[in-house]
C-alpha positions as CSV (number, residue, x, y, z in Angstrom):
1,M,14.3,-3.4,-54.0
2,G,14.8,-4.6,-57.5
3,N,16.8,-7.7,-58.7
4,S,19.7,-5.5,-59.9
5,Q,19.5,-3.3,-56.6
6,L,19.5,-6.7,-54.6
7,L,22.6,-8.1,-56.5
8,K,24.7,-5.0,-55.6
9,T,23.4,-4.9,-52.1
10,L,23.9,-8.5,-51.2
11,P,28.1,-8.6,-51.4
12,K,27.9,-5.3,-49.4
13,L,25.9,-6.8,-46.9
14,L,27.7,-10.3,-46.6
15,L,31.2,-8.3,-46.2
16,S,29.8,-6.3,-43.4
17,L,28.6,-9.5,-41.6
18,L,31.6,-11.4,-42.3
19,A,33.6,-8.3,-41.1
20,L,31.6,-7.9,-38.0
21,A,31.5,-11.6,-37.1
22,Y,35.5,-11.8,-37.4
23,V,35.8,-8.6,-35.1
24,F,33.4,-10.0,-32.6
25,G,35.1,-13.3,-32.5
26,K,38.3,-11.6,-31.7
27,V,37.0,-9.4,-28.6
28,D,35.2,-10.0,-25.5
29,L,32.0,-8.7,-26.3
30,Q,30.9,-8.2,-22.3
31,E,34.0,-6.0,-22.0
32,V,33.1,-3.9,-25.2
33,W,29.7,-3.2,-23.6
34,K,31.3,-2.5,-20.1
35,I,33.4,0.1,-21.7
36,V,30.5,1.7,-23.6
37,Q,28.4,1.6,-20.2
38,E,31.0,3.4,-18.6
39,S,31.9,6.1,-20.9
40,S,31.1,9.8,-20.3
41,P,28.0,10.8,-21.3
42,L,29.1,14.5,-21.7
43,Y,32.0,13.8,-23.7
44,L,29.5,11.6,-26.0
45,L,27.3,14.7,-26.0
46,A,30.2,16.8,-27.4
47,A,31.0,14.1,-30.0
48,L,27.5,14.1,-31.2
49,I,27.5,18.2,-31.4
50,F,30.8,18.1,-33.2
51,F,29.7,15.3,-35.6
52,N,26.5,17.5,-36.9
53,L,28.4,20.8,-36.6
54,S,30.6,18.8,-39.5
55,K,27.5,18.0,-41.1
56,I,26.2,21.7,-41.3
57,V,29.7,22.6,-43.0
58,S,29.5,19.9,-45.3
59,S,25.6,20.9,-46.5
60,L,27.1,24.5,-46.6
61,R,30.2,22.9,-49.1
62,L,27.5,20.9,-51.3
63,N,25.5,24.2,-51.6
64,R,28.2,26.2,-53.0
65,F,28.3,23.4,-55.8
66,F,24.9,23.7,-56.5
67,R,25.0,27.5,-56.8
68,S,27.8,27.0,-59.6
69,L,25.0,25.2,-61.4
70,G,22.6,28.1,-60.9
71,L,20.6,26.3,-58.0
72,R,19.3,28.6,-55.5
73,L,18.8,26.7,-52.5
74,G,18.5,28.4,-49.0
75,E,20.9,26.9,-46.7
76,I,18.2,25.3,-44.3
77,E,16.8,23.8,-47.6
78,A,20.5,22.4,-48.5
79,L,20.9,21.1,-45.1
80,R,17.6,19.3,-44.9
81,L,18.8,17.7,-48.4
82,Y,22.1,16.7,-46.9
83,Y,20.5,14.9,-43.8
84,I,18.2,13.1,-46.1
85,G,20.8,12.0,-48.2
86,M,22.7,10.6,-44.9
87,F,19.6,8.6,-44.1
88,Y,19.6,7.3,-47.6
89,N,23.3,6.2,-47.5
90,L,23.3,4.5,-44.0
91,F,19.6,2.9,-43.8
92,L,18.9,2.2,-47.6
93,P,22.1,1.2,-49.1
94,G,22.1,-0.5,-52.4
95,G,19.1,1.5,-53.4
96,I,18.5,4.8,-54.7
97,G,21.3,5.9,-52.3
98,G,21.6,9.3,-50.7
99,D,23.7,11.0,-53.4
100,G,21.4,9.5,-56.3
101,Y,18.2,10.7,-54.1
102,K,19.7,14.2,-54.2
103,I,20.3,14.4,-57.9
104,Y,16.6,12.8,-58.4
105,L,15.1,15.4,-56.2
106,L,16.8,18.5,-57.7
107,K,16.7,17.3,-61.3
108,T,12.8,16.5,-60.8
109,H,11.7,19.5,-58.8
110,R,14.2,22.3,-59.7
111,E,14.9,21.1,-63.2
112,G,18.8,20.8,-62.7
113,E,21.0,19.3,-65.2
114,F,21.9,15.7,-64.7
115,K,25.5,16.0,-65.8
116,G,26.0,18.9,-63.8
117,L,24.4,17.7,-60.6
118,L,26.4,14.2,-60.9
119,A,29.4,16.4,-61.4
120,A,28.8,18.4,-58.4
121,T,28.0,15.5,-56.2
122,L,31.2,13.6,-57.2
123,L,33.2,16.7,-56.5
124,D,31.8,17.3,-53.3
125,R,33.0,13.7,-52.3
126,L,36.4,14.4,-53.7
127,S,36.7,17.8,-51.8
128,G,35.8,16.2,-48.7
129,L,38.3,13.1,-49.1
130,A,41.2,15.1,-50.2
131,P,41.3,16.9,-46.6
132,L,40.8,13.6,-44.9
133,L,43.7,11.7,-46.5
134,F,45.6,14.7,-45.7
135,F,45.0,14.7,-41.9
136,A,45.3,10.9,-41.9
137,G,48.8,11.4,-43.6
138,L,49.8,13.9,-41.0
139,L,48.6,11.9,-38.1
140,F,50.4,9.0,-39.3
141,L,53.8,10.8,-39.2
142,F,53.3,11.7,-35.3
143,S,51.9,8.3,-34.6
144,A,53.4,5.0,-33.5
145,Y,52.9,3.4,-36.8
146,Q,55.2,5.1,-38.6
147,E,57.8,3.8,-36.7
148,R,56.0,0.1,-37.7
149,F,56.0,0.9,-41.1
150,P,59.2,3.3,-41.8
151,W,58.9,2.6,-45.6
152,F,55.8,4.1,-46.1
153,V,57.0,7.5,-44.8
154,P,58.5,8.9,-47.9
155,L,55.2,7.8,-49.8
156,D,53.2,9.8,-46.9
157,W,55.1,12.9,-47.4
158,L,54.7,12.8,-51.2
159,G,51.0,12.4,-50.7
160,L,50.8,15.1,-48.4
161,F,52.4,17.6,-50.8
162,L,50.4,16.1,-53.9
163,V,46.7,15.5,-52.3
164,F,45.8,19.3,-52.7
165,P,47.4,20.2,-56.1
166,L,45.9,16.9,-57.3
167,L,42.6,18.3,-56.2
168,W,43.5,21.7,-57.6
169,G,43.8,20.0,-61.0
170,L,40.7,18.0,-60.9
171,Y,38.9,21.5,-60.3
172,R,40.9,23.3,-63.3
173,F,41.0,20.7,-65.9
174,L,38.2,18.2,-65.2
175,F,35.5,20.3,-63.4
176,S,36.2,23.7,-64.8
177,R,32.7,24.8,-64.5
178,F,33.3,24.7,-60.7
179,Y,36.7,26.2,-60.6
180,E,35.9,29.3,-59.2
181,V,34.7,27.7,-55.9
182,F,37.6,25.6,-55.5
183,L,39.2,27.9,-52.6
184,P,35.9,28.1,-50.4
185,T,34.9,24.4,-51.1
186,T,38.5,23.2,-50.0
187,L,38.4,25.3,-47.0
188,L,35.0,23.9,-46.0
189,G,36.4,20.6,-46.6
190,I,39.3,20.9,-44.3
191,F,36.9,22.7,-41.4
192,T,34.5,19.5,-41.9
193,Q,37.3,17.1,-41.2
194,L,38.5,19.2,-38.2
195,L,35.0,18.9,-36.6
196,Q,35.2,15.2,-37.4
197,L,38.3,14.9,-35.7
198,A,37.1,16.8,-32.7
199,S,34.1,14.4,-32.7
200,A,36.5,11.3,-32.6
201,W,38.6,13.1,-29.8
202,A,35.4,13.2,-27.5
203,I,34.7,9.8,-28.1
204,A,38.0,9.0,-27.0
205,R,37.7,11.2,-23.8
206,A,34.7,9.8,-23.0
207,L,36.3,6.1,-23.1
208,G,39.2,7.3,-21.4
209,M,41.6,6.7,-24.3
210,E,44.1,9.6,-23.9
211,D,47.2,7.5,-23.8
212,H,47.1,6.6,-27.5
213,L,45.3,9.6,-28.9
214,T,47.1,10.1,-32.1
215,E,47.1,6.3,-33.2
216,I,43.3,6.4,-32.4
217,L,42.8,9.5,-34.5
218,T,44.9,7.9,-37.2
219,L,42.7,4.8,-37.1
220,F,39.5,6.8,-37.3
221,L,40.5,9.0,-40.5
222,L,41.9,5.4,-42.1
223,S,38.6,3.9,-41.3
224,S,36.7,6.6,-42.6
225,V,38.7,6.3,-45.9
226,A,37.9,2.6,-45.8
227,A,34.4,3.4,-45.2
228,V,33.7,5.5,-48.1
229,L,34.7,2.4,-50.2
230,P,31.4,0.8,-51.7
231,I,32.2,-2.3,-50.4
232,S,30.0,-2.4,-47.1
233,I,26.7,-1.5,-45.6
234,G,27.5,2.2,-44.3
235,G,31.1,1.2,-43.4
236,V,29.5,-1.3,-40.8
237,G,32.2,-4.0,-40.1
238,I,34.9,-2.2,-41.9
239,R,35.3,0.4,-39.4
240,E,35.5,-2.0,-36.7
241,F,38.0,-4.3,-38.4
242,V,40.5,-1.2,-39.0
243,F,40.6,-0.6,-35.4
244,L,40.8,-4.1,-34.5
245,A,44.0,-4.5,-36.8
246,G,45.3,-1.3,-35.7
247,F,45.2,-1.8,-32.0
248,G,46.7,-5.4,-32.8
249,L,49.6,-3.8,-34.6
250,L,50.6,-1.7,-31.4
251,G,49.9,-4.7,-28.9
252,L,46.8,-3.1,-27.3
253,P,43.6,-4.7,-26.3
254,P,41.2,-4.4,-29.2
255,D,37.9,-4.0,-26.9
256,P,38.5,-0.4,-26.5
257,G,39.1,0.2,-30.2
258,V,36.0,-1.8,-31.1
259,A,33.8,0.2,-28.5
260,F,35.2,3.6,-30.1
261,S,34.3,2.4,-33.6
262,L,30.5,1.0,-32.4
263,L,30.1,4.5,-30.5
264,F,30.9,6.5,-33.7
265,F,28.4,4.5,-35.9
266,L,25.9,5.2,-33.3
267,I,26.4,8.6,-33.5
268,T,26.3,8.7,-37.2
269,A,23.1,6.4,-37.2
270,L,21.2,9.0,-34.6
271,S,22.3,11.6,-36.5
272,S,21.0,10.2,-40.0
273,F,17.9,9.2,-38.6
274,A,16.9,12.7,-38.6
275,G,16.7,12.7,-42.3
276,L,13.8,10.5,-42.2
277,F,11.8,13.0,-40.2
278,L,13.1,15.9,-42.8
279,K,12.2,14.0,-46.0
280,H,8.3,15.2,-46.5
281,R,9.0,18.6,-45.2
282,L,11.9,18.8,-47.9
283,E,9.8,17.4,-50.9
284,E,7.3,20.1,-50.0
285,T,9.8,23.0,-49.9
286,V,11.6,22.1,-52.8
287,D,8.5,22.3,-54.9
288,H,8.1,26.0,-54.5
């Protein structure tokens, strides 16, 4: 890792460590571990399956963008690329990064246009973020949080009405070369987030947290938005802090929320680690 990469990584690492230290100082770690141990393996397996299904759909979405650039990747090849990107994003932050690796590989081995690949990758992120924000706003309206923050309700409604028109505007005016795939990629983005919610629901069921399910799913989506921000290592610490604060606002014990967040991270890490084993195979197939 070069000096510039190290300087970019250290603040993220420091923030993640500080956030984790703060969260772990506010919970009973033995109780958190006990909750995890008593979780249902079957529901955790369902969560793992739903999570990976969401990544398969995400790879289909990304491949639609690549095909708009004239890159003809097979769906299996695109899926391998997606998982390798997940591995780089989670385990090698501050370095080349998952998105950067995908761009590098396609530019080098498929002679893809750098600006086009960069635009496709950015728009892929935005097409996933828009449904994420929409569902977070929608669940907020049905959660106990809207009673705690009534002043935010009008802003939330405004966001719900504007998020997809704003996304359409980005396609139409800033990324016009991808305008023809606006509808399919947006629908795939919605489906991706529904599968992510299904994964979160399964984790909640695994932990026996049905009583505040709407609030948990709201926090899950808000923590996912926070994890997207380039301020931490793979969202570590940030997700846990969101659940700690969110449970605190409702006067609930924070231990189950932190256990939920840690289990989701473990599912993410386990799935992302598959990218390490796919890396060499993809580099071989992409050359041909």
